[in-house]
N, C-alpha and C positions, 0 to 999 in steps of 0.2 A: 633334315632340319627338325629340331626338337620344338614341340609346341608346349606352351605352358598353360596349365589349367587355371582358370580364374573362378573365384567364388562368385556366385550370383549375389548381387546387391540386394539387401533388404530394403523394402520400401519404408520410408519414414511415415509413421502413422501420425495422425493429427494429435496435437498436444492434448493431454488429458486435462480436463477442468478439475482444479483442486478446490475443495471446499475448506477454507481456513476458518475454524470456529475458535475465537478467543475465549479464555476462561476468566471468570470473575468479573472485575470492572474494567477489563481491557476491550479495546476496539481495534479493528483493522481499517486503515485509511489508505486510499490511493491518492497520492500527491498530484496536484495539477501540473501540467507541463510548464516548463520554464520558458520565459520569453527568449526568442531566438535573435531578435533584433532590438536595437535601442530606438529611442524616439527619433534620433537623427538618421536612422536607416543602416547603422553599422551592424553587421552580422557578428554575433558573439559565438566563440567556440565553447564547447561543453565545459571546459575548465573555468571559464569566466562567468558562466551563468549562475545566478543566485537561485538557490532552490526555493520555490515558493512555500510559504507557510500556510497554504490553503489546500484543502482536499475534500474528498467525498468519502463518507463512511461506507465501507463494504460489508462489514459484519460487526456485531456487538455481542459481548458476553452476557451472562445471566445476571450480573450485578454484584456489588460488593456484599460479602458475607458480614452480617451485622452481629453484634454481641449476643443477641437472643436466638441466633441460629437461622434467622430468615434472611432473604436476599433483598437488598435495597434496589429500588427501581432505577433503571438507567435513564439519564436525561436526554440522551441522543438515541437516534434510531437509524437503521439502514437507509442510505440515500441522502442523509443530511449533509449539507455543505458546511464545513467547519474551518475555523482559524486555530492555529496552534503555534507554539514557539518553533523557531528553526532547528532547535536541538532536541525537540520532543521525540520520544519513541525510538524504537530499534528498527533498522531497515532490514527487510526480508526480500529476497529475490526468489520468485517461483515462476518457472516457464517464461523467462525473459521479461517478466513484469516485476515492478518494484512496489512494495507495500511498506507501510509503517505500522508497527504494533505498539500501541501506547495505552496508558491508563486514561480513564475518562477524565480525571482531574488535570491532565496535561492539555486538554482542549480549553481554549480561551473563550470561544464564542461560536454560536451557530448562525450562519448567514441565511436570512430568510428572503 
């Protein structure tokens, strides 16, 4: 009988933490989780869930470059809970996590 050699499996290492630093007046936002059930108790599939327009600021840029060459101060900071339009920003997936990269002026309000 012939035996077949098998390659040893590589152990999966823990996912590397990625530091995503936006440039200029951009911010990185992690969207809140969508509701899984309706008020009546009906469980919604992923395709029927509405994406929430709320999230938490994960990282902020240096600020908008002004005409005189200085940087404008950002109005939001890391950790702020914010509201934005449902079409704001660009979706980015890193290590199975989903983030939004958007300009500061796309943020409608800060929740206090």
